[in-house]
N, C-alpha and C positions, 0 to 999 in steps of 0.2 A: 427510345428503347433503352437507353442506357438508366434513365431512371425508372424504369421497368424491373431490371434486374437489379439495381440497387435496392429497390423495396424488398425484392425476394429474398436477396442476400440478408439484410438485416432482419426482415421477420424469420427466416429460417435459423438464422444464427442465435437469435432472441428465445426462440421456441428449444433449441437444442441446450442452449446455455441453462434456461430456466428449468428443463426437465430434470437435468443430472447434476445440476450445481446449485444454482440460485436457489430452486426450491428448499434443500436440505438446510442452506444458510438462513432462509427466511423461518423455516419451521423450527430451528435452534434458537434463533433470537427471540422468536414470539414465544416460544416455551419458555425462557427466561422470566419473561414479564407475565404470565399467566398465572391466574389465581389458583390453580389445581395444588391440591395438598398432597404430600408423599402419600406412599400408601401404610396404612397402619402397621406399627411394628410390636403388637402385642402378641405375647406368647398364645399358641393356641393348644388348648388342652383336650379337646373333644372334636379330632378330625372328623370330618364327614365322609359317608360312606363315597366311593368314586368307583367307577368302572374304566378299566384302561384297554381300549380296543385295537387290534393289530389287524389290520387288512392285510392278506398274506396269498400271494399266487405264486407256487411253485418257487418256494423260498428254503428248500432243504438245505441250499449251503450256508444260510443265517438264523434259521429259526431256532435252533437248539440254544445258540449264545443270546438271541433275541430274548428268549423266554427265560433263561437263566437270569439274565440282566432285569429283566421287568421283576422278577420275583422277589431280586436284592435288593429292589428301591426302598429306600426310608420313608415308609407309610407302614402306618398298623396294618398288618395281614388281615385282619378281621375284618378292616374296613375297605380293602382292596380287592375288587374283581378283575381277572386278566381275562380276558376274551379274545379269541382268535376266529376270524371267519375266513374261510380257504375255498370259496366258490371258484369253481372251475380247475382246481388244481390237479395235475396228474403225476407230479412227480412223488418223491417220499416224503414231502413235507407233513401230510396227516399222519403217517406214522410215527415221525418224530414227535408230533405234539400229543400223541395219547403216551407218551413215555412222563409228561406232567399231569400229574392228577389235580393238582391247583387250579389247573387251566380249563374255562368253558370252551367249548369247542362248537362252532356252527359251519357246516358244509352244504353246499348244492352242487351237484355235478357239472350244472350248466354256467358258463362263463358268459356273465352280462355286465362286468365291469365292477370298479371300486365303488362306484355310487349307488349302485344297485344293492351290493352287499351291506354297505354301510346303512343305507336306508331300511334294509330289512332287519337288520339286527338292532337298531334304535328303537323298534317297536318292542323290544324285550328288555329295555333299560329300565331298571327302578331307581338306581343311585340319582340323587340331585345334579352331579357332574359327571361328565364324560372327557375323557383325554383320547385323543387319535394320535396315535404314532404309526411309523411305517415299520415292514418286518425287517427292512437291512439297515436298520440306525439301532445305536444304543444310547442310552439316557445316562446322564448323569447322577448318583445317588439322591440328591436333594430335589430331583427336578419336581416331583409330584408336589412337595409340601411347598415349594416355592412357588407352583402355579396356584394351588388350593386357597393359599393364603389372601389372594385377591379377591375371592368371593366373599370376605369379610363387606367388602363396600357392594350393598345391593346396586349400584349403578352399574357395575362391572358384569357384562354377559359373556365374555370369552377371554382366554389368556393365551397369547401367541407366544410360543417358546423359541428359542433361536436355533438356527442351522448353522452348524460347525462342519465344513467340509476339511478331513483330514487329508492333508495333501504331503506327500513325501519328496524329499527331492528327484528322486527318480521317476515321478508321474510325469505323464504326458501333458501336452498343450491344454486340454480339456480340464485337467487337475489346477494347472497354475492360475489360468482364467477363471473358472469356476469358484476356487476358492477366494480369489480377489473380488469377486462380484458379490458373494455373500457376506463377507466382510463391509462392504459398502452397503449392503441391503440391510444388515443389521444396525449399523449407525443410523439409516434412516427411519428404522421402524423404531428406534428409540426416539428417536426426534419426533415422530409422529404421536408416538404413546405419551409422552412428555407435554406435547400440545394440546392433544385431545383424544383421540384415537388410531389405533392400527388399522390401515386398511389393506386387509387381506393377510391372512396366517397362511404360513408353509404347513403343508400335511406331514411334513416328519414329526411334527410336534405341536399340537395345539389343544384347547380345551372348549368346552361351552358348558353353560347351564342347560340341562337336560329339558327342562320346560320350554327352554326359546328354539328349540330344534324344528326346524321347517323343512319337509320334503320337498326336495329339489326336482325340477323336471327330470324324466329319466334318461333323457341325453344330454344332460351336462356334463362337460369334459374335465373341468376343475373345480371338483366338490369343494375342496379347502377354501378357496379364495371364495365361492358362491356361497357356502354354508356361513362364513364368518361375516362376508357383507351383509348377509340377511338378517344377521342377529344385530349389526349395525345400525339397519336399515329400520329397526324395532326402536331406537332411540339410547341403546346400550352401549358402552365403551367396551371395546377389546383393546386390553393393555397387553405390553410387551413385558417378558421376563426373561433377561438374559442369562440369568442363573437356573433356568430349567432348559437345557440345550440337548441337541440330539447331535449325535456323532455319525457322520458316514464318509467313505471314501469318495473321490471323484469318480465321474463317469470314465470307464476304461479307456474309450476312445472319443474322439471328437464326434464321429458319427453317431455315437449313442446321445451325446450331449445335444447334436442337431436334433433328431428325432423330438426329444424332450423339449426341447426349445419351441419347435413348430407347434407342439401339442399344446403348451402354455400359452402361445401367442393366438393359437384357434380359439381355445377356452378362454382368454382374456378378452378378446373380441366378441365372442359368444355372451359372456358375462356382461359388458357394457350395454349389450343390446338388451338385456333382459333387467339391468339395473338401472334404467332411465330414471327413476324416483331420486337417486341420489344426485342427480347432476341439477337439483333444484337447491340452488343456495338458499332461497327465501324460507325452506322448509328445513333443511339440515344445517344451514350455516356454514360452520368451518370443518365439518365433515365434509361434505359438498367441495370446498377447497382443496383438503388433502387428498380427496378421491380424485379427481380432474388432475390435480398436480402429479399425484404420484404413480397413478394408474392408468387413467385415460389417455393422457398424453404421451404415455411412453409405449402404450398399444397403438396409438393412430397417429398424430401428428409428427411426432419426433423421428419416426423412422423416415417417413417422407421429406419431412425439413433436412435431413442429411442428404438425400439425393438433390433436392433443390438449392441446399447451399453450394454442394459441388459444381452443379450445373452453372447456376447464377455466377458463381466467383472464375470458372472459366471464361465467361463471356465478358468480365470486368479485368480480367487479367492485365489490359494493357491500359486499365483508367489509372493505375497510380502504384508507387512502388507497394504502399500497404496491401492491395488486394493480390499483388503477385506474390508476395509473401504469405498470406493466408492460402493461396492456392497451392504453393509449393509444400507447406505445412499440410495440407490436407492429403495432398498425393503421397509426402512422407509417411504420413499415419496408415493409409490404405497399402502403402508398400509394404510397411512392416506387418500388417495384416496379413499380407499375401505369403510373406515370409514364414509367418506364423503358420498360415494354412499348409505350405510344403513340408512343413517340419511338425506337423498337427499332432501325432502320433509317435514321434521319436521322443526317446526318455533323455532329453538335454538339460545342461544345469541352467541354460541362459532362458529365463521366461519372459524377459522383455518385451521380446516380439510377440507374447501370447496375447496381451492386455489389449492391445489394438485388435487382433484377431478375433477373440472372444466378443469383445463390445461390437464388431461387424457381424459375427455371428449371431448376436443377440437380434439386432436391428433388422437383419437381413431376414431371420426368421420369422417376421411380424407379415412381411409380402407373401411369404409361402403360407402362413397361417390362414391369412385371409383368403387366398386360393381356395384352401381346403373348405373354409365355410362356406364360401359361395358355391363350391360343387358338391356339398354335403357330403365331401371325403372322409372327415376326421370321427371318427368312431369313439365312443367311450371306451372301448376295448383296445388298449395298445399294448404293445411289447414293451415293459420297463429296459429302461437303460441299465446295462451291466456296470455293477460297480467295482473299482480297482481293489 
């Protein structure tokens, strides 16, 4: 019996370490030895026409600032089309949009989710490049040019921008944990891009070649991930551009962040079931390696391995000093997570408790996401997380 628990302990520990640390180090090292050339730095004088799509649902609080920010971006105005789709909105968002003559506006009274709105609008796009951005984010001035320059490489099918969570010292646990998580995720995306390709873009800011767009199934939960991976599946690279970034505040409460994480987990599991072709390393090579390491393990075996690691370690507690120490370390980690939960919405300066809490929250959400998928309860229409 001891051998069985030893096996479970080391397998689960290996999966957790590989998913959250070793893969990142491997990707960085492999990228150093790759033959990939850096992007061209030649000056572009004739910028291509592009469309900036903003999907907004009841965003009267942010939409005016978002449109002002979009129209002030450093891109030839005659080459930039700003388009807002507000399907289902019932607040003052549409009234505010009408004040901006330069902005094209599409609206349907029925709310059928962001994926339906985006798919409907894509049929009207005439430009070779489209950029997607969320209504509650602000872009840096050079974002569009920094994205578009990558399309000088015909092998690039899409560009993932960076998400920056602007967290203040007074923000709650959700802000502290979320901000650190996205810094880690940004480093991982850079390593992925340097090695081969980004495996999944964030909806706050990403871009694709219009001709490569493929309509997703209407019940797709996380359209940004699915759309970007469908382009990768066509044999194109998705590159990461850290100097094109979208800024937003953290989730106002951890409850809001929890709802978002469960939805993402459900969508990730759904996407894995629909992108099984990417699991074939004989067809996709390094891309499959990246996809499995960065995404599939995180949404499947890693959360389960954390549970197995704790249980097997408990059975091995008396087996030796090492296993006693590892169990104490795990219990201490989850105790910090519990403290983070107790103070989750308190605006206190000590953020160290919230890293274990956010990590635990993220992995626990996978189990709840799986339940929603199995019960068919996760709708493509969801209540957005309020931002601080």
